[in-house]
C-alpha positions as CSV (number, residue, x, y, z in Angstrom):
1,X,19.8,82.6,27.8
2,X,18.4,83.4,31.0
3,X,21.4,82.6,33.4
4,X,20.7,83.3,36.3
5,X,17.7,81.2,36.4
6,X,19.1,78.7,34.1
7,X,21.7,78.2,37.1
8,X,19.4,78.5,39.5
9,X,17.1,75.4,38.3
10,X,20.4,73.4,37.4
11,X,21.5,73.9,41.1
12,X,17.8,72.1,42.5
13,X,17.4,69.3,40.1
14,X,21.6,68.5,41.4
15,X,19.9,68.7,44.6
16,X,17.6,66.5,44.0
17,X,19.9,64.0,42.4
18,X,21.9,63.9,45.7
19,X,19.3,63.2,47.8
20,X,18.9,59.4,45.8
21,X,21.6,58.6,47.7
22,X,19.4,58.5,51.4
23,X,17.5,56.2,49.3
24,X,17.4,52.5,49.6
25,X,18.8,50.3,46.9
26,X,16.1,48.6,46.1
27,X,14.0,52.3,45.5
28,X,16.7,54.7,44.2
29,X,16.5,55.2,40.6
30,X,19.7,56.5,40.3
31,X,23.2,56.6,41.7
32,X,24.9,60.3,41.1
33,X,28.0,60.7,44.0
34,X,28.9,63.5,41.9
35,X,26.3,66.0,41.9
36,X,26.9,67.0,45.7
37,X,30.2,67.3,45.0
38,X,30.0,70.0,42.3
39,X,27.8,72.2,45.3
40,X,29.0,75.1,46.6
41,X,27.0,77.4,49.1
42,X,24.5,76.2,51.3
43,X,23.3,73.5,48.9
44,X,26.6,72.3,49.0
45,X,26.5,71.5,52.7
46,X,23.2,70.1,52.3
47,X,24.0,67.8,49.6
48,X,27.1,66.9,52.0
49,X,25.2,66.0,55.0
50,X,22.7,63.3,55.7
51,X,20.7,64.8,58.4
52,X,19.9,67.9,56.0
53,X,19.6,66.4,52.7
54,X,16.5,63.7,54.9
55,X,15.4,67.1,55.8
56,X,15.6,69.0,52.5
57,X,13.7,65.6,50.6
58,X,11.1,65.7,53.5
59,X,10.4,70.2,53.1
60,X,10.5,69.7,48.9
61,X,7.7,67.2,48.9
62,X,5.6,69.4,51.0
63,X,6.3,73.2,49.7
64,X,7.3,71.6,45.7
65,X,4.9,68.7,45.4
66,X,6.6,67.0,42.2
67,X,10.1,68.7,42.1
68,X,11.7,65.8,43.5
69,X,10.0,62.9,41.9
70,X,10.2,64.9,38.3
71,X,13.4,65.8,38.2
72,X,14.5,62.4,39.5
73,X,12.8,60.3,37.1
74,X,13.5,62.8,34.0
75,X,17.4,62.2,35.3
76,X,16.5,57.7,34.7
77,X,15.0,58.1,31.8
78,X,17.9,60.1,30.7
79,X,20.6,57.6,31.7
80,X,18.4,55.0,30.2
81,X,18.5,56.4,26.8
82,X,21.9,57.1,26.8
83,X,23.0,53.8,27.2
84,X,21.3,52.5,25.2
85,X,21.9,54.8,22.1
86,X,25.5,54.3,23.1
87,X,24.7,50.4,23.2
88,X,23.7,50.8,19.6
89,X,26.6,52.2,18.4
90,X,27.2,55.7,19.4
91,X,30.4,56.6,19.8
92,X,30.7,59.7,20.5
93,X,28.7,62.3,22.6
94,X,27.7,65.5,22.8
95,X,25.9,67.3,25.5
96,X,24.2,70.6,24.7
97,X,23.7,73.2,27.4
98,X,25.3,71.0,29.7
99,X,24.9,72.9,32.8
100,X,25.6,71.2,36.2
101,X,25.5,67.5,33.9
102,X,27.4,64.6,35.5
103,X,27.0,61.9,33.5
104,X,30.5,61.6,31.4
105,X,31.5,61.3,35.3
106,X,29.1,58.9,36.5
107,X,27.8,56.6,33.5
108,X,30.4,53.7,33.1
109,X,29.7,53.4,29.2
110,X,30.7,56.9,28.7
111,X,33.4,56.3,30.1
112,X,35.7,55.3,26.8
113,X,33.7,57.7,24.5
114,X,34.9,61.4,23.3
115,X,32.5,64.0,25.1
116,X,31.9,67.5,24.3
117,X,30.1,69.5,26.8
118,X,29.2,72.5,24.9
119,X,27.8,76.1,27.3
120,X,28.0,79.1,27.5
121,X,31.2,80.8,29.0
122,X,30.6,81.9,32.5
123,X,28.4,78.7,33.2
124,X,31.2,76.5,31.7
125,X,33.5,78.0,34.2
126,X,31.6,77.7,36.8
127,X,31.1,73.9,36.5
128,X,35.2,73.5,35.5
129,X,36.2,75.3,38.9
130,X,33.5,73.1,40.7
131,X,34.9,69.8,39.3
132,X,38.4,70.7,39.4
133,X,37.8,71.0,42.9
134,X,35.6,67.6,43.4
135,X,37.7,65.6,41.3
136,X,40.4,67.3,40.5
137,X,41.7,66.0,37.0
138,X,38.6,65.7,34.9
139,X,38.7,62.6,32.6
140,X,41.0,62.7,29.4
141,X,37.8,62.0,27.2
142,X,35.7,65.2,28.1
143,X,36.1,67.6,26.2
144,X,34.9,71.7,26.8
145,X,33.7,74.1,24.1
146,X,32.3,77.8,25.3
147,X,28.8,78.7,22.9
148,X,26.2,80.7,22.9
149,X,23.2,78.8,21.1
150,X,21.8,81.8,20.5
151,X,24.7,82.4,17.9
152,X,23.8,79.5,16.2
153,X,24.0,75.3,16.6
154,X,27.3,74.0,17.9
155,X,28.1,72.4,14.6
156,X,31.5,74.4,13.3
157,X,32.6,74.8,16.5
158,X,32.5,71.3,17.1
159,X,34.2,70.1,13.9
160,X,37.4,72.7,14.8
161,X,37.3,70.5,18.1
162,X,37.9,67.4,16.7
163,X,34.5,66.4,16.7
164,X,33.1,64.1,13.4
165,X,29.9,64.5,12.0
166,X,30.1,61.0,10.1
167,X,30.1,59.2,13.0
168,X,27.1,57.8,15.0
169,X,26.5,60.7,17.7
170,X,24.6,60.9,20.9
171,X,23.1,64.0,21.7
172,X,21.8,64.9,25.0
173,X,20.1,68.4,25.0
174,X,18.1,68.2,28.2
175,X,16.2,71.1,30.3
176,X,18.0,73.5,28.1
177,X,15.4,74.3,24.8
178,X,12.7,76.1,27.4
179,X,15.8,78.7,27.8
180,X,15.9,79.5,24.3
181,X,13.6,80.9,21.8
182,X,12.2,78.8,19.4
183,X,14.6,80.8,16.7
184,X,17.4,78.9,18.2
185,X,16.1,75.5,19.4
186,X,15.1,74.6,15.7
187,X,18.4,74.9,14.1
188,X,19.9,72.5,17.3
189,X,17.3,69.9,16.2
190,X,18.6,70.5,12.3
191,X,21.7,69.8,13.6
192,X,21.3,67.3,14.9
193,X,19.0,65.4,12.5
194,X,22.3,66.1,10.4
195,X,24.3,63.7,11.8
196,X,25.5,60.1,10.5
197,X,22.6,58.2,10.5
198,X,22.0,56.0,13.7
199,X,22.8,59.2,16.0
200,X,20.3,59.8,18.9
201,X,19.3,63.4,20.3
202,X,18.0,62.6,24.0
203,X,16.2,66.1,24.8
204,X,13.8,67.3,26.9
205,X,10.9,70.3,26.4
206,X,7.5,71.9,27.6
207,X,4.4,70.9,26.5
208,X,2.9,74.3,25.1
209,X,0.1,74.1,27.5
210,X,2.3,74.0,30.2
211,X,3.8,77.1,29.1
212,X,0.1,78.8,28.7
213,X,-1.5,77.8,31.8
214,X,1.6,79.2,33.9
215,X,2.4,82.6,32.1
216,X,3.7,83.6,35.7
217,X,6.0,80.5,36.1
218,X,7.6,81.1,32.4
219,X,8.6,85.0,33.2
220,X,9.5,83.6,36.7
221,X,11.5,80.8,35.1
222,X,12.5,82.1,31.7
223,X,10.5,80.2,29.6
224,X,10.9,81.2,25.6
225,X,9.7,78.1,23.7
226,X,7.7,74.7,24.0
227,X,5.6,72.4,21.6
228,X,2.7,70.7,21.1
229,X,3.5,66.5,21.9
230,X,0.9,66.2,19.7
231,X,2.8,67.4,16.7
232,X,6.5,66.6,18.2
233,X,7.0,63.4,15.5
234,X,6.1,65.9,12.5
235,X,8.7,69.1,13.8
236,X,11.2,66.3,14.3
237,X,10.7,65.0,11.0
238,X,11.1,68.3,9.4
239,X,14.8,68.1,10.8
240,X,15.5,64.6,9.8
241,X,14.4,62.9,12.5
242,X,12.2,60.2,13.9
243,X,10.9,60.5,17.0
244,X,11.4,57.1,19.0
245,X,9.2,57.8,22.1
246,X,8.1,60.5,24.2
247,X,7.0,60.5,28.0
248,X,5.6,62.3,30.9
249,X,4.9,62.2,34.5
250,X,1.9,59.6,34.2
251,X,4.5,57.0,32.5
252,X,7.1,57.0,35.3
253,X,5.0,54.7,37.5
254,X,4.3,52.2,35.0
255,X,8.1,52.3,33.7
256,X,9.8,52.3,37.1
257,X,9.1,49.9,39.9
258,X,11.1,51.4,42.2
259,X,8.6,53.8,42.6
260,X,6.0,51.2,43.8
261,X,7.6,51.6,47.5
262,X,8.2,55.4,47.9
263,X,6.2,58.8,48.0
264,X,7.3,61.2,45.7
265,X,4.3,63.2,43.9
266,X,5.0,63.6,40.0
267,X,3.7,66.2,38.0
268,X,3.6,66.9,34.3
269,X,6.4,69.9,33.4
270,X,9.3,68.6,31.0
271,X,8.6,65.9,28.8
272,X,11.2,63.1,28.0
273,X,12.1,62.4,24.2
274,X,14.3,60.4,22.3
275,X,15.0,60.7,17.9
276,X,17.3,59.0,15.8
277,X,18.6,60.1,12.5
278,X,16.6,58.9,9.1
279,X,19.1,56.6,7.7
280,X,19.8,57.9,4.1
281,X,16.9,57.2,1.4
282,X,17.5,54.5,-1.3
């Protein structure tokens, strides 16, 4: 996985989440008081000063139209599906390639649930140092597992860390798959599909046409894998997963009325999907 590119992208998305603090409540898509506190250097300075946030928000929409809107809509969709999975009975959560994900520290629904954050050792060390500065002692329900997904899915390591594969689980795999080769993504999907019935996988992916049409961007960002949305259900079915929903930029305005009064452009890059583990055959 291209660590530097992944970390740079994660910082950019964290900044976009932090900008939501300045949006009026009726138009705000999410509340994330933690992201800005995790950032260091100039991104941290911007995130912690309202005039700088407002200026960045305007510049981002001009220089990179669609980046801010797509990032916060994706975050909101994933938040909603995480809450739905927990309400439906998921009793533990695994965040695969956690990066700067802040859900264990801002979603009340995760407060009493065992959570494992899985990431590369270097990325995880940066995250944990930032959490220590921002929050002091992390919540007791969050555990950290250093792992390289290119070496295999996290199942065996999680078992040694107290994870129970027989309990319905929320698996979050956001903004990670495109930075892994398909030979590493497939085993993660298969592992998720091997979990207890009722477990849900919430993940993002690049449509194949995006990676084909943006060859220069693919090289720049280190994109390695993609899926054809028309075949996604069949791919997941091969791993024991039933596709529930699959959303892209064209779906967000109809889904979130908060966007009606906002001047946010949206563009199709990553799509967001949710799938559930098939019940055992009878």
